[in-house]
C-alpha positions, 0 to 999 in steps of 0.5 A, a space after each residue: 534513526 527513529 529514536 527521539 524523533 517525531 513520526 506521523 502516519 496518515 491513515 494511521 488506523 488502517 491495516 498498515 498504520 496499525 502494524 507500523 505503530 506496533 512495530 515502532 513501539 516495539 523496535 524504537 523509542 520515538 519522542 512522538 508517534 502521531 496517528 492522523 486519521 478521520 475515524 474517531 471510533 478506530 482511534 479510540 479502539 486503537 488507543 485501547 488496544 495499545 494501552 495508551 503509550 505516553 508517546 502516542 498522539 491521536 489526531 483527528 483530521 482529513 488529508 483533504 484539510 491542508 491547515 489541519 495537516 500543517 498543524 499536525 506536522 509541527 515539529 515532525 521529523 518523518 511522515 509516512 503517507 498511507 491515507 487513501 481511498 483504495 477500493 477500485 469499484 467505489 472509486 469508479 462510482 465516486 471519482 471526485 471523492 477519490 480525487 479529493 483524497 488521493 490527489 488533493 490530499 497528496 498535495 496537502 501532505 506535500 505542502 504541510 511537510 515543506 512548511 514544517 521542514 519535515 526531513 523525509 516523507 515516504 508515500 505508499 503507492 500501488 501496482 495499480 498506479 502503473 499503466 492505470 486503467 481505473 480511477 484509483 490507479 490514475 489517482 495514485 499515479 498522479 499522487 506518485 508524480 506529485 511526490 516525486 516533483 515535490 523534491 524540487 519544491 522544498 528549496 532550502 528546507 531540504 525535505 525529501 520525498 520518495 514513493 513505495 509501490 507494491 502489490 496486494 497485501 494478503 488478508 488486508 481489509 477488503 481483500 479477496 482472502 477474508 472475503 473467501 473465508 467469509 463465504 466459506 463460513 457462510 456455507 457458499 457452494 462456490 467461490 466467485 472469481 472474476 477471470 481464471 486467467 487473473 494474476 496478482 502480486 502478493 505481499 504480506 503486511 509485515 513484508 510491506 511494512 519492512 520494505 517501507 521502513 527500510 526505504 524510509 531509512 535509505 531513501 535519497 529523494 525522488 525514487 519509486 521503490 518496488 519490491 521483488 515479490 511473488 505472483 499468485 493465480 486467482 485459481 490457485 488462491 481459490 484452490 488453496 483456500 478450499 480445494 473441495 469448492 468449485 469456482 464460478 466465473 463472475 466477470 471482471 469488475 469495473 476498472 479491473 485488470 487481468 494482470 498488474 504491473 509495477 515497473 512499466 516497459 515505458 519506464 524501463 530506461 529509468 528502472 534500476 535493479 537491485 538484489 531484491 527490489 527495483 528503483 524507478 528513477 525520476 523522469 524529471 531533473 531534480 534540483 539536487 544531485 543524487 545517484 539512484 544506481 547506488 543504494 544506502 548499503 553501497 550496493 550498485 544496481 544495474 539498469 534493466 533491458 529496454 522494454 523490461 516490464 515487471 508484470 504479475 502475469 510474466 513474473 518468474 516467481 509464482 506461489 504454489 497452492 501449498 505455499 499459498 495454503 501455508 501463507 493463508 493459514 498464517 495470515 488469516 486462520 480459517 473461521 469456523 462456520 458457526 462464527 459466521 454472522 447471519 446478516 453478513 451471510 445473507 448479503 454475501 451469499 446474495 452478492 455471490 449468487 448474482 
């Protein structure tokens, strides 16, 4: 499907974008593979790491800039929209910046894709977009709604839009696993947790990438795809990283939930269950006919019971401490204490002691 095609990835220098580019180069032979991002240093480093393959294009730009996006999408067949501001506390304190990137940026991606007759656009969402209580989640919910409604804007151009929603990516930048690893490397006497009751959905980067690519191939337009993935308890995660360290409860941060939801109960009448994922059908009528209860492989899904909610706290699959330990060491091997940066340690241990 991707051989001889042009693919553009917004936020292409992020954790997902880099993994996606490597996978594309390994599995396919695209005509062009375009990384669209705003950080010139990360683009330079990525180009050096990849050895500057001839089909690669590195375009500086921001999703806030519609005209630059439209220029970048000229001749593009598929778009993966991964660019976003994602840090919950930062969004709470800088709401307009988050809105400009996550909402206005989403609309700009839609407008540019339709103008350039892009075939398919798949946008990355988050569990925090379901029943959001923080600004980040609210912006991603608005983004999801924009991408679903965009299917009625394309007219004869037939550009199709879908969304993939999944949970926390193990070991990604800014996530709890590398943070705990750094604290241990710095000699912390305890691991800070926000609340001992807290749970999260857990997915590895390769799993998330495979899920996105699978549904970029199989999307019909208008769906939100949600994978069936395990949950973790924050206390189990801390124990799996270092069972000898005690935990210290520091309280929930601004905009944080105890548990995350990916399929809200209010959307249960729209939710279809397949063998290893859910589809949330659009709440609005689309301008084209599509049956979201049958997937691209011919599998027939079943409508979930009224009131069904896919919640990290009531999930039927939790990773054990041993499973987490194995997964942690696979994704991010433990660092030696002498690898710690003294300046970072001073900051981290200062934050941890507050």
